[in-house]
N, C-alpha and C positions, 0 to 999 in steps of 0.2 A: 396485531400489527401486520399490515400488509407488506408485500415485497418492496414496494416503492418507499414505504415508511422506513424499512430497514436500510435501504440504500441512502435515503436522505440523512438518517441518523449517522451512518458510517461516513457519509460525505462531510457532515459537520465536524466530526472528529478528525477526519483527514485534513480539513482546512486548518484546524488547530495545530496539527503536526507540521504542516507546511509553514505556518506562521512561526512556530518554534524554530524550525530549521533556518528560516530566513533570519530570525533574531540572532542565531549563532553563525551567521554569514556563510551558510551553505548555498550552493547553486542547486536548484531543485527541479526535477522533472516528474510530471504526473500525466498520464494519458487517460483522458476522460472517456467513459463508456458512452456509446451512442444508443439512442432508443431505436429498437428494431422490432419488426413483426416476425415471429417464428410460429408457423402452424396456426396463424390467426391470433396469437397471443402477443401482446406488447411486453417487451422485456428490454434489458440493457445488456450490451455486449461491447467489449473493447476490440476494435478491429486490429488484429495482429496477423502476421504470417510467419513462416518458418517455425522456429521453436518458441514463439512468443506466448503461447497459452500458459497462463500461470505466472507471468512476469510480475514482479513486485509492484505494488501500487505507487510507491515512491522510490526514486533513486536520487540520492543527494551526494554532492561532493564539495569538498573544500581542500585546500592544500594538505596533503598527507592523509586524507580520509575519504573513503567511499562507503556510503551507507545505503542499504536496501531495506525497505520497510514494507511489510504486508500489513495493511490496516484492517482491523477486525473490530466488530462490536464486542460486547462482553461475552456473548455466547457463540459468536461465529467460529466456524471451524475451517481449517486449511484443506485445500484440495491436494491430491498427490503432486500435481504439476506445480503448485505454489511451494510446497515443501522442497521439491527437487530444485527449483530455481534458487531458493534461499541457501540450500546446501551447496550448490555449484558456486554461487557467488561468495559464500563464506570460504570455500576451499581455494578460491582465487584471491582471497585477502580482504574481501569486503566485510564490514560489520553488518550483521543482519538482525532484524527485530521483527517480531510479531507484536504489533502495537494495539493494545486495548485501552479504553479510557481509564481503567483503574491503574494502568502503568504510567500515567502522566508524570508523577514525581520522579520515578525511576528514569524515564526517558529524558526528562529535563536535565538530570545530572549526567546521564550517559552521553548525551549529544552535545554537551557544553563544549 
């Protein structure tokens, strides 16, 4: 499976999560990565500045709840920056999740 295939698979899972959050009346933000060339290689990067590196894939809110979700495939791993963002947001009172496709039933109940 190539890098783009991994991204597409994760993107599909992410769209499922966004639809679930919308079904539960959350307002959802997701910042899509852009295709860029780095050292002659095509890759994807999300343009961020300041401390944005590692910011969660999804930030969702509704009355009384703030949710941050890092979307991963079944075998994807977190970067230190992603872990740091989830820890900081959790300490500020947000619910935080690392969401894998196998977590769907759990997330469906947790986000209700």
